[in-house]
Every structure is written in C-alpha cells, then in structure tokens.
N, C-alpha and C positions, 0 to 999 in steps of 0.2 A: 265622258267621252262617248261620242255618239257610236252606234254600231258601225258606220261606214268609217268612222277613223279607226275604231277598234280593228277592224278587218285589214285597214290599210297598215297598220301597225306590224301585222303579222308577217314575218320573213317568208320568202318563196317556200323555205324549207317546212316552215311550220303550216302553210296553205297545202303543200303536196301531201304531208301526213293527213291533213283534215280530209283530203280527196280520198285518200286510201281507206281512211275510217269510214266515210260515207258508202265507199263500195262496200266494204264489209258489213255495213248496217244493211245494205240491198240484200246482199247475199243472205245474210241471217233472216231478214223479215220477208223475203219472198220465199224461202224454203217451203212453208207449209201451202202455199199456193202452187209451186211447179211440182210439188209432189203429190198433189191432189188431194191433200188433209183437209183443206179449204177450197170450196168451188169458187170457179172464176166465172163471170159471165161479161159480156158475150165472148165467145171463142176468140175473136181478134185480140181481147185483152190477155186472154190466158197465153197466146202466142208471144205477146208483148213481155210479159211478165217472165216467161222461160227466156227469150233473147237478152232482157235486161238482166236476168240471172247469170247467164253463161258470159255476158259481156263484162259483168263485174267481177267474175271469177278470172276471167283472161286479163284484166286489169290488173288485178292483184297479184297476180302470177308474172305478169310482165315487170310491174314493179319490183317483187322479190328475187326473180332470177333471171328474166329473159330480155329485157329492155334493152335497147340500144345507147351505150354510155354517151355516144356523140349526141344524142337528140334527148333523150329520156331521163327524168330523175329515177334514181334507182336506191334500193335498200342499202346498196356497199356505201352511198353517199353519206348515208348515216351511221352504218354501222361495218366498214370495210371488212373486218373479220369473219362477219356472219356468214353462214350458209346454212341451208336446211340439210337434215340428214339425208342420206344416199336414197333411202327408200321413200322418202317423202318427196325428194325431187324428182326422182321418177315418176310417182303419182302426179306430181304439178305437172310436169312436162307433158302426160298423157292427157290430162284435162285441157291443157293449153291447146294442144292440137285437135282435140274433140271441138272445142270452142270455135277455132279456126276454121275447121272443116264444116260445121254445121250452123254456125252464127256469122260468121265476119266474111267467108267467102261462099260463092255459088260452085262448090266443088261437084264433082262427079259422085263422090259419096253421098253426099245431100240429095242428089237426083240421079240414082242409078237407073241404067236400062231396064233393069226389072224392078218393080216396086216391093219385091218379096225380098229385096236385097238392103232394104232400109233397116238399119240397125238404130231404132229409138232410144233416145235418152230416157231411163226408167228412173222411179223415185229414189232408188238404192244409189245410183249414181249421182243425183243431184245431191243426196245427202252427205256422199263422200266427199264430193266437191267441196261442200260448205265446210266438213269436217278438216280436210286437208288445208284449207284457206285459214282457218282459224288456228289450227295446229302452227303453220308457219308463221303467222301474223305474231302469236303469243311468243314464239321462241325468237322472232326478230325485235319485238318491242322490249323483251328481256336483255337482249344484247344492247339495244340502244340506252335502256336504262342503266347499264353497268358502264358506260363512257364515261 
C-alpha cells in the first residue's frame, strides 16, 4: 500500500491523535532551544521557535481540557471519563492563558505602557510547560489504553 493510501486509511480520530503527537514532539524537541541550552541564529528563528513552542503547548491544552466540543476534536472524544488532576489542570490553564496573551493575541500584557512591566517567559517556565503537557498526555494515553 502506498504512503498516500495508508494515510487515507486512517480514521479522522487516528489523524487527530497523530497531530497531537506531532505537537508533543515539537514541545519536546524545541525545549533545548527555547530554554537557551542550544543557541539559535538568527534571532528571528529564535522567536519563531518560542512561538511554535507555546502554540503547540496551547494546542495540546486545547485538546486535553479547553477546546470547543462544537468545533474541536477533544480528549473526551477518546476517553470521556478522563480529566487531569486538579493541580495539573490549574497549571495547564495558566499555561494556556500565558500562550494566549503572549503568542496568540496582541494583548496589552504583551505590549504594556512601561517596558519594565514585561514579564518574560523564562527557561524554567518553558521546562514546566513541557513537563505539564507530558504529564497530562501520559495520563490521557493511559486512559485511552484502558478503554
């Protein structure tokens, strides 16, 4: 079977999980670049990596806990009983808000009146975002496997 035919044989649900897996790969693989452990040149590529990282974090969180069931494929479509733990959910919500304010929207927090009010995302923030996404995805995948 050709690669194109094989892709066409996948169900929409399988393709959706593939996209979530790709987003998780992006978060994992971009982590050393967004934390500064590996340098990136030129600066515009560094910015693109950071934006890609937080956009993929947001995509994962939308899928797991926040998406619109009317329009979006959600984790509960695969494991209706699954929910992240309460503390993890709070952290995921915080990361989603941060990604929305600093990458998805030209918010006043992103461009405050006083540049001293800018609160940059630091390396530990990126590490925690990645860790929280991994924790939630591992839990979700375990729930799917139990079905």
